[in-house]
N, C-alpha and C positions, 0 to 999 in steps of 0.2 A: 504831523509831529507825533511821535510815539509817546506813550505814557511816561516812559523813562526820560525821554527828552523834555517833556513838559515839567517833570519833577526837577530835573537838573536846572532848567531855566528858572524855576521858582527859587531854588537854592541860590543860584547865581545872582538873581535880582536882589535878594535879601543881603547877600554878601557885598554886592556893589554899593548898596545904600549905606551899609555899615562902614565900608572903607571910606566913603566920602565923609561920613561923620567923624571917623578917626582922624583924617587929615585936617579937619577943621576944628578939632578939639585940643586945647593945650594940655600939656603934661601936668598932672596934679602936683601942687607944691605945698609947703608947710603953711602957706597962708590960709589954706582950707582947714577947717577944724578936724575933718576926717583924716587928714594927712599931717596933722600938726607934729607928730613925733617920728615921722618917716620921711626923711629927705633923700629921695632917690638919687639926686645928683651927687651926693656924697658917698653913696653906697655902691652904685653900679654905673656902668657906662652904656646905658640903654640905646644911645644914639648910634652905636656901632653895630647893633644887631641886624641880621638879615631877616626882613619881614616877608620874604617871598613864600608863597604857598605852592605845594605840589598841585598840579591841575587835578582837581577832585574827580571830575567825570572820567578821567583816564587812569584812575588808580586800578591796580590789579585787585580783582576780587579776593577776599580772604579765603583761605582754605577752611572747609567745614568738615569736622570730624566727630565721630562718636566718642563720648566720654564715659569711662567706666563708672558704674553705679556705686563703687565701693570706696571712694576717696573723700567722702564728706563734702562734696562740692557738686552743685547742680549744673554749673557751666563755668567755662574758663575762656577768657578773652585775652589774647596777647596783642599788645600795641608796640609798634616800633616807630619811634620818632613821630608819634601822633597818629599813625596809620594802623588800622587793624590788620594784623598778619594772619591770625588764625582764630576760629571760633569752634569751641568744643562744647557740646551739649549732651546731657544724658537723655536716654530714651524717654524717661519719665517727664522731663520738662517739655520735650517736643510733643509728646503724645497728648499733653494736657493743654495745648494751645498757647503756651507761653512763647512770646516773641523775644528773641535776643538776636539783634541784627545790626549790620552797618547802617548808619544814617546816610552815608554818602551813596552807597550802592545797595539799597535794600533788595532782598530777594524777590519779594512779591508786591503787587500793586496795593494789597491791603496794608502792608507795612508802610508804604508811602503815604497812604491816606491817614493813618494814625499819626505819623510824624507831622504831616501838614496841619492836622487838627490841633496839635499840642505844642509843637516846637515854638518857643518864644512867648508862650502865653503866660508863663510864670515870671520870667525874667523882666527886669526893667529894660526899656528899649536901649539901643546903642547910644542914644543921646545922653544917657545917664552918666557916662564916664569914658575916659580915654581907653582904659583897658577892656571895658565891656564892649566898646566898639571894635577894638582890635580882635578880640576873640570871635565876635560875630562875623567879622570879615575874613578871618584867616584860618578858621578851623577847616582842616582838610578831610577829617573823618570823625565819626562819633558813634556811640552805641545807643540803640533804642532797646529798652527793656519794658515789655508790655505784658501785664498779667490779667487774664480774663476774670470775669465774675466768679467768686467763690472758689478760686483755685489757690491752694496753699502750698508753697514751695518751702520745705523745711530747711534744706541746706542752702547756703549762700551761692550766688553767682559771683565769680571773682574776675576782676580785670587788672592786669599787670601792665603798667606803662614803663617802657625802658627808652631812655634818650641817649643819643651818642654824639650829637652835633654841637660843636663849639660855635660861638658867635651866631646863634640862630634863635628864632622864636618858634616854639611849637605850641599849637592850640588844640585842646581836646574838648569834646562836647558829650554830655551824657543826659539822656532823657529817660525818666522812669515814670511809668503810668500804671497805677494799681487800681483796677476796677472794683466795684462794690463787693465787699466781703472777701477780698483776696489778701494774700500775704506773700512778701518777697524780701530777701536780704541781698544787698550788693556790697562787696568789699573791693575798693580800688587801691592800688599801690603805685607809687611813683618812685622810680630809681634811676640813677645815672652816676657816671663817674664824675670826679671833680672836673671843672671846666674853667677856662679863662674868663668866659663871659657868655651866659645863655639865659633864656627866659622860657619858662613853661607856664602856660595859661590854661586853666581848667574851669569849665563852666558846667554846672549841674542843675537840672530842673527835676523836681519830684512832685508828682500829683497823686494824692491818696484820696480816692473817692469814698463814699459812705461805707463805714465799718471795715475799711482796709487798713493794713499795717505794713509799713515800709521801714526796714532797718538799713541805714546807710553808714558805711565806715570808709574813711579815707586815711591812708597811712602814707605820709610824704617823707621820703628819706633820700632826697636828691643830693647830688654832690655839691661841694662848695663852688662858688662862682656863679651859682644859678639864682635867678629871681623867680620864685614861685608865686604866681598870682591866681587865686581861686575865688570864684563867685558861685555861691550855692543859694538857690531859692527853692522853697517848698511851700505847697498849699495843702492844708489839711481840712477835709470836708467833714460832714456830720459823723460823729462817733468814730472817726478814724484816728490813726496814730502814725506819726513819723518820728523815728528816733535817729539821731545822728551822732557820730563820734568822729572828730578830726584829730589826728595825731600828727604833729609837726616836729620832726627830729632833724631834718636835713636842710639843704640850701643855705645860701648866705642871707638872703632876704625872703621872708614869707609875708604875704598879705592875703588874709582871708576875710571875705565879706559873706556873712551867713545870715539869711533872713527866713524865718518861718512864719507863715500866716495861718492863724487859727480862724478859718473862714466861716464855720458853721457850728452850732451847738454840739457839745460833746467832743469836739476836737481836742487832742492832747499831743504834746511833744516833749521829749527829753533831748537836751542838747549837751553833749559831753565833749570836752576838749582836753588834750594833753600836749605839752610842749617841753622840750629840753634843749637848752642852748649852751654852747661853749664857744671859745675863741671870740670871733667877731659876729656871731649870728644875730639876726634881727628879726623879731616876730611882731606882726601887727594884726591883731584879731578884732574884727568889728562884727557884732552880733545884734540881731533884732528879733524880739519875741512880740509878734504883732497880733493882738487879740481884737478881732473884728466882730465876734459874736458872743452872746452870753453862754455861761456854763462851759467855759473852755479852760484848759490848764497847760502850763508850761513850766519846765524845771531845767535850769541851765547850771552846769558845773564845769568850769575850766580851771585846770591846775597845771602849774609849770615849775620848772627849776632852771636857774640860770647860773652858769659858771663863766670864768674868764671875763672877757669884755662884752659879753652878750647883753642884748636889750630885748625887752618885750613891752608891748602896749596892748591892753585890753580895753575896748570901748564897747559897752553893752547897753542896750536900751530895752525896757519893757514898755510897750505901748498898749494901753487899754482904751479903745475907742468908745465914744458915747453909745450907750445901749448895751455894751458888753458886760452886763452885770454878772455877779457871782463868778468872776474870773479868779482863778488861783494861779499866781505867777511868781516864780522864785529865780533868783540869779546870784551866783556865787563865783568869785574869781580869787584864787589863792596862788601866790608865787613865792617860792623859796629862793633866796639869794645865797649862792655858795661861794662867792668871792666878794672882795671889797669893791671891785670895779663893775660888777654886774648891776644893771638898773632895770626897774620895772615901773610902769605907769598903769594904774587901774582906775577906770572911769565908768563905774556903773551909773545908770540913770533910770528914772521912772517918769513916764508921761501918762497920767491917768485922767480920763474924762468921765469915769463912772464912779459911783459912790459905794456900791455894795460889792467890794472886791477884797481879796487877800493877796497882797503883793509885798515882796521884800527883796532887797538886794544887799550884798555885802562883799567886801574885798579885804584881803590882807596881803601885805608884802613884808617878809621878815626873814630872819636868819634861822639856821638850824637850832632846835631846842637843845641847849647845852646840858640840861639835866638828863635828857634821854641819852645823849652822847656819853656823858659821864657814866651812866648806868651800864651802857654796853662796854665801855672801856674796862670797867671793874669786872666784867665777866669774860675778859680775855681777848676781846676784839681789838684789832689795831685801829687807829684813827680813821684810816681809809675804809676799812671794813665797816666801821660803825656808821660813817657818813653814807656809804653806799646803801646800807640796810635801811636807814631812815628815809633816804630819798626814794628808794624803790617802794617802800611802804606808803609814802606820801602820794606818789603818782599812781601806784597800783590801785588806790582807792577808786580811780576813774575806771580802770580796766575791769575791776570786780563787778561793776554795774552792767557789764555785758552779759547776755545769756551764755552760760558756760559751754554748752555743746556746740552750737553752730559757730561760735567765734573763738574756740580754744586755740586754733592756729594763729589768729590775730594776736591774742593775749601773749602767747609764747614768743612770737616773733618780735613784738614790741618790747617785751621784757628783756629778751636777749640783746636787742640793740641798745637799750638803756644801760644794761650791764657793761657793754663794750664802751660806751661813751663815758661812763663813770670810771672805768678802769684806766682810761686815757687822761683823765682830769688831773 
């Protein structure tokens, strides 16, 4: 058996186990506290989805092309319905030993070894949930990003996912490994047209070793009729940093489970989130700041605005384990309601088993500040212009926390989408 055959056999064995778990795991219901505010049976018809997967070992290898050094991007990955169609990398990123490759059909044996050593080590096992098992069983392709020791890549790698199929389930997988002293940024985008009924499942694993820095941004702007289910897990080792931003603007139903583990002293994370809903959109965010070691820090800020009949739930927990002294952990969720029918539930929580810590959480759900609106009206703005300006300022606070240079394109793109949604409200 060739190394490639052994590798595919290993993948297929993991997928087969996960599929068995999926078939024997019930669909989550509102009887579970974690799904209390999201009744999938009333929101989507998931039982009609096609769960078949393209045979991974027979996928066409993605085209691999050189990328110009002048476009403020180190790499570009194009996905079509969950499959990598093209990989473009700059000479700089290739010459410095950074790996950006397909996880289904990696180019080299070394890439296979890195994937086998890391894939699934951060995530909870398939047994942890119905959708976790589904993704583990049905992902057809994924991307591995590996950064060697002390290599700093200033400009982000970008991955764009485009989906076209109705009544289908598409699963993607991302694995990011940053070795000691390295730095990398990855921006993923999800887009599709409106659909009668579809599901997109995204799983991300991030590992930052000693003194490494990983910035991860996800922008979801899928069409209506789509259920977007995302599972993101990160482990931060000694003196390392992982920063995440999740922007959810599209789909009919969004479910995000995000967990960051501060595993060793000096580990830090910033977790940012932005969401805007209108019509009947439904967002369910579940976050966990998990402090396992002393002298660690986390700071979470999730802000959203809801119009029409849209709904949002935020459920966040800060866990400080026994022995994790001198932890600094903060959690804030703020939501603006732009209509009488919009609703938000905010459920921050602390679970602290150490006594020498600084931890706080807070949440607000409220209307627009009428004093500010009145002030803007007196300066000649229309009511619509005033509301738009206030909402953009409220949500823009999240985007302003991104590094300006590397993420300027993200900030501009998200701001433009927000303006379009507000103009249609």
